[in-house]
C-alpha positions in Angstrom: 0.0 0.0 0.0 2.8 2.4 0.9 4.5 1.6 -2.3 1.3 2.2 -4.3 0.8 5.6 -2.5 4.4 6.5 -3.3 4.0 5.6 -7.0 0.8 7.6 -7.2 2.4 10.7 -5.5 5.4 10.4 -7.8 3.1 10.3 -10.9 1.1 13.3 -9.7 4.2 15.3 -9.1 5.6 14.4 -12.4 2.4 15.2 -14.2 2.3 18.6 -12.5 5.8 19.3 -13.5 5.0 18.4 -17.1 2.0 20.7 -17.0 3.8 23.8 -15.8 5.7 24.5 -19.0 2.4 24.1 -20.9 0.7 26.6 -18.5 3.6 29.0 -18.9 3.5 28.7 -22.6 -0.2 29.3 -22.7 0.3 32.6 -20.8 3.3 33.8 -22.7 2.8 36.6 -25.2 2.0 35.3 -28.6 3.7 38.4 -30.1 6.6 39.5 -28.1 7.9 42.4 -30.2 5.4 45.3 -30.5 5.6 48.9 -31.6 3.7 51.6 -29.7 2.9 55.0 -31.3 2.5 58.1 -29.2 2.1 61.8 -30.0 4.4 63.8 -27.6 5.9 61.1 -25.4 7.4 63.6 -22.8 3.9 64.9 -22.0 2.4 64.0 -18.6 -0.6 62.8 -20.5 1.5 59.7 -21.4 3.5 59.4 -18.2 2.5 55.8 -17.5 3.9 54.8 -20.9 7.3 56.3 -20.0 7.3 54.7 -16.6 6.5 51.3 -18.0 9.5 51.7 -20.4 12.0 53.2 -18.0 11.2 50.8 -15.1 11.4 47.8 -17.3 7.8 46.7 -16.8 7.4 45.8 -20.5 10.4 43.5 -20.4 9.3 42.0 -17.1 6.0 41.0 -18.9 7.9 39.4 -21.7 7.6 42.2 -24.3 10.1 43.9 -26.5 8.6 47.3 -27.0 9.7 50.0 -29.5 8.1 53.4 -28.9 7.7 55.7 -31.9 7.1 59.4 -31.0 5.0 61.5 -33.4 4.3 65.3 -33.4 0.7 64.7 -32.2 -1.9 62.0 -31.4 -3.5 62.3 -34.8 -0.2 61.2 -36.4 0.1 58.2 -34.0 -3.5 57.2 -35.0 -2.6 57.4 -38.7 0.4 55.1 -38.1 -1.9 52.6 -36.4 -4.4 52.7 -39.3 -1.5 52.4 -41.7 -0.1 49.4 -39.9 3.3 50.8 -39.0 2.6 50.6 -35.2 0.7 47.9 -33.3 -0.6 50.0 -30.4 -1.2 53.6 -29.7 -0.8 55.5 -26.4 -3.3 58.3 -27.2 -6.6 59.9 -26.6 -9.7 57.8 -26.0 -11.7 60.1 -28.2 -10.1 58.4 -31.3 -11.8 55.1 -30.6 -15.2 56.9 -31.0 -14.3 59.0 -34.0 -12.8 56.0 -35.8 -15.8 53.7 -35.2 -17.9 56.4 -36.8 -15.6 56.0 -39.8 -15.9 52.2 -39.9 -12.6 51.6 -38.2 -12.9 49.4 -35.1 -10.4 50.2 -32.4 -10.8 49.7 -28.7 -9.2 51.1 -25.5 -7.6 48.5 -23.2 -6.3 50.8 -20.4 -6.9 54.3 -19.1 -3.7 56.3 -18.4 -5.3 59.6 -17.2 -8.8 60.5 -16.1 -8.3 64.2 -16.8 -7.7 65.6 -20.2 -5.1 67.8 -18.5 -5.2 70.3 -21.4 -4.7 74.0 -20.8 -5.8 76.8 -23.1 -3.6 79.8 -22.5 -2.8 83.3 -23.9 -0.4 86.1 -23.2 -1.5 88.4 -20.3 -3.0 91.1 -22.6 -5.2 88.6 -24.5 -6.1 86.7 -21.3 -7.3 89.8 -19.6 -9.9 90.2 -22.4 -11.0 86.6 -22.4 -14.5 86.1 -20.9 -15.8 82.9 -22.5 -15.1 80.6 -25.5 -17.0 83.0 -27.7 -13.9 85.2 -27.5 -11.9 82.6 -29.4 -13.5 83.4 -32.7 -11.1 84.5 -35.3 -8.0 83.5 -33.3 -5.0 81.5 -34.4 -4.8 78.7 -31.9 -1.8 76.3 -31.6 -2.5 72.6 -30.9 -0.1 69.6 -30.8 -1.4 68.5 -34.2 -4.6 69.0 -36.2 -7.1 66.3 -35.3 -5.4 65.5 -32.0 -7.0 65.6 -28.5 -5.8 69.3 -28.1 -7.6 70.2 -31.3 -10.8 68.3 -30.1 -10.5 70.2 -26.8 -10.7 73.5 -28.7 -13.6 72.3 -30.7 -15.5 71.4 -27.5 -15.0 74.9 -26.2 -16.1 76.4 -29.4 -19.2 74.3 -29.5 -20.1 75.6 -26.0 -20.2 79.0 -27.5 -22.3 77.9 -30.5 -19.2 78.2 -32.8 -18.1 75.7 -35.4 -14.5 74.4 -35.6 -13.7 76.7 -38.6 -14.4 79.7 -36.4 -10.6 79.6 -35.5 -7.4 78.9 -37.3 -5.8 75.7 -36.0 -2.0 75.4 -36.2 0.0 72.3 -35.3 2.9 73.3 -33.1 3.9 70.0 -31.5 4.4 69.2 -27.8 8.0 70.2 -27.1 10.1 73.3 -26.8 9.1 74.3 -30.3 5.5 74.9 -29.1 6.9 77.1 -26.3 9.0 79.1 -28.8 6.1 79.7 -31.2 3.9 81.0 -28.4 6.6 83.2 -27.0 7.3 84.7 -30.5 3.6 85.7 -30.8 3.0 83.6 -33.9 -0.2 82.3 -32.4 -2.9 84.0 -30.3 -3.5 81.1 -27.9 -2.2 77.7 -27.2 -3.9 74.4 -26.2 -1.3 72.1 -24.9 -0.2 70.0 -21.9 2.5 69.9 -19.2 5.4 70.2 -19.2 4.9 72.7 -22.1 2.3 74.7 -20.2 4.3 75.0 -17.0 7.4 76.1 -18.9 5.3 78.9 -20.5 3.8 79.9 -17.2 7.2 80.2 -15.6 8.0 83.0 -18.1 5.4 85.2 -16.5 3.5 86.3 -19.6 1.4 83.2 -20.2 -1.9 82.8 -18.5 -4.2 79.8 -18.5 -7.8 80.7 -19.3 -9.2 77.1 -19.3 -7.4 74.5 -17.2 -8.4 70.8 -17.0 -5.5 69.8 -14.8 -7.9 70.1 -11.9 -11.2 68.6 -10.8 -12.9 72.0 -11.1 -11.6 72.6 -14.6 -12.8 69.1 -15.7 -16.2 69.8 -14.2 -16.5 73.2 -15.9 -15.6 71.8 -19.3 -16.9 68.3 -19.3 -19.4 68.2 -16.5 -18.3 64.9 -15.1 -16.3 61.7 -15.5 -14.0 61.6 -18.5 -11.5 59.3 -20.3 -8.3 60.9 -21.6 -5.0 59.2 -22.3 -5.5 55.5 -23.1 -3.9 52.5 -24.7 -5.8 51.5 -27.7 -5.5 48.8 -30.4 -7.4 47.5 -33.4 -10.1 45.1 -32.1 -8.5 42.2 -34.0 -5.2 42.7 -32.1 -6.7 41.7 -28.7 -8.5 38.8 -30.3 -5.5 37.4 -32.1 -2.9 38.2 -29.3 -4.8 38.0 -26.0 -1.7 37.1 -24.0 0.2 40.0 -25.6 -2.6 42.4 -24.8 -2.7 41.2 -21.2 1.1 41.6 -20.9 0.9 45.1 -22.3 -1.9 46.1 -19.9 -0.1 44.4 -17.0 3.0 46.6 -17.7 0.8 49.8 -17.8 -0.9 48.8 -14.6 2.4 48.4 -12.9 3.4 51.8 -14.1 0.2 53.4 -12.8 0.7 51.7 -9.4 4.3 53.0 -9.3 3.1 56.6 -9.9 0.4 56.2 -7.3 2.8 54.8 -4.7 5.8 57.1 -5.4 6.7 60.6 -4.3 7.2 63.3 -6.9 10.9 63.1 -6.5 10.8 59.3 -7.2 8.7 59.8 -10.3 11.0 62.6 -11.6 14.0 60.3 -11.0 12.4 57.6 -13.1 11.9 59.7 -16.3 14.7 60.5 -18.8 16.6 63.7 -17.9 16.0 64.8 -21.5 12.3 65.5 -20.5 13.2 68.7 -18.8 15.8 71.5 -18.6 14.7 72.7 -15.2 14.2 69.8 -12.7 12.4 71.9 -10.1 10.0 73.3 -12.7 9.3 69.8 -14.0 8.6 68.5 -10.5 6.2 71.5 -9.9 4.4 70.7 -13.1 4.2 67.0 -12.2 2.5 67.9 -8.9 -0.2 69.8 -10.8 -1.0 66.6 -12.8 -0.8 63.8 -10.2 -4.6 63.8 -9.6 -5.2 62.5 -13.1 -3.5 59.2 -12.2 -5.7 58.5 -9.2 -7.9 55.8 -10.8 -8.0 52.0 -11.3 -7.0 51.9 -15.0 -10.5 51.3 -16.4 -12.9 53.4 -18.4 -16.4 53.5 -17.0 -19.5 53.9 -19.2 -20.2 57.3 -17.8 -16.8 58.6 -18.9 -17.4 57.1 -22.4 -20.8 58.7 -22.6 -19.4 62.2 -21.7 -16.7 61.9 -24.3 -19.2 60.8 -26.9 -21.6 63.7 -26.0 -18.8 66.2 -26.5 -17.7 64.8 -29.8 -21.2 64.9 -31.1 -21.3 68.6 -30.3 -18.9 69.4 -33.1 -18.0 66.4 -35.2 -20.4 65.8 -38.2 -19.0 62.3 -38.7 -19.9 61.3 -35.1 -23.2 63.1 -35.3 -24.4 61.1 -38.3 -23.1 57.7 -37.3 -24.4 55.1 -34.9 -21.7 54.5 -32.3 -21.7 51.5 -30.0 -19.7 52.7 -27.0 -19.4 49.2 -25.6 -17.2 48.4 -28.6 -14.8 51.3 -27.9 -13.6 49.8 -24.7 -12.4 46.4 -23.6 -11.6 46.5 -19.9 -11.2 42.8 -19.3 -7.4 43.0 -19.5 -7.3 46.0 -17.1 -9.6 44.2 -14.6 -7.3 41.2 -14.6 -4.2 43.4 -14.3 -5.8 45.2 -11.4 -6.4 42.0 -9.6 -2.8 41.0 -10.1 -1.2 44.4 -9.3 -3.0 46.0 -6.4 
């Protein structure tokens, strides 16, 4: 009897050992090398992406990630549709606008719950600004035409009953070039994000007139929950490579948890030094944006509905299309990642 029990135990242990490689293989990413497009990587809007890269979270999840940085989110989207990148770190809004055009893409993870976009002007113009109606006829700089910063301007115009063509939109990027263009007076106003905005503010002649880095600003502009920076992919990607999608979201969740658990100094230490010229100014800008990362990585239906509502206020393509918001998000991977990395 003892010998029989010993044989049975030995067989069970051996069977378990044989099963382990199979289990590991089943969970391994089907596609290990992926390319992520982003429009303005140094922006805080995409901070979790940078942290996932710099802290080695992608590699820890079995992924070899190449990040391609574009002048704006619209360019990153074009790269995805053209097939030159697999994934985009960009605005959730694009999942809705593209479904309206017959392109099915879905958000897998939320990076920031605030749009964190600021519309600012020089002191003289800011003193005259009373409402979005005052934007009519102005030259407004955005990261790129069609990007989230452009959509932000369109939302403001719609609140004043104005159409997008009531202003001249000029793509200025999301780096020092945007700062220089504003300082030279080549544009009347700028819609951009930190650290660009904080760098302009530090000069003393740039004044925010609409600021969604705060809960109050978000409430004033959007009236409630919102979904901003996200990780989105073609619907077929997650279906074909579910383990890869999970590994990708796991890495992003680990980055979000790192931001939530770290001090501003620790976060600054984790980003490339090329992201700033003045470390103290960068830290101060970061502190203005930390609230956007206080969430669980998922996009709720209320946030989706608010984004959809605002897009319908100015986008004829969205207005005339039937959009199924449930198909613009796939939070199953974020939910699993949240269980694993608390």
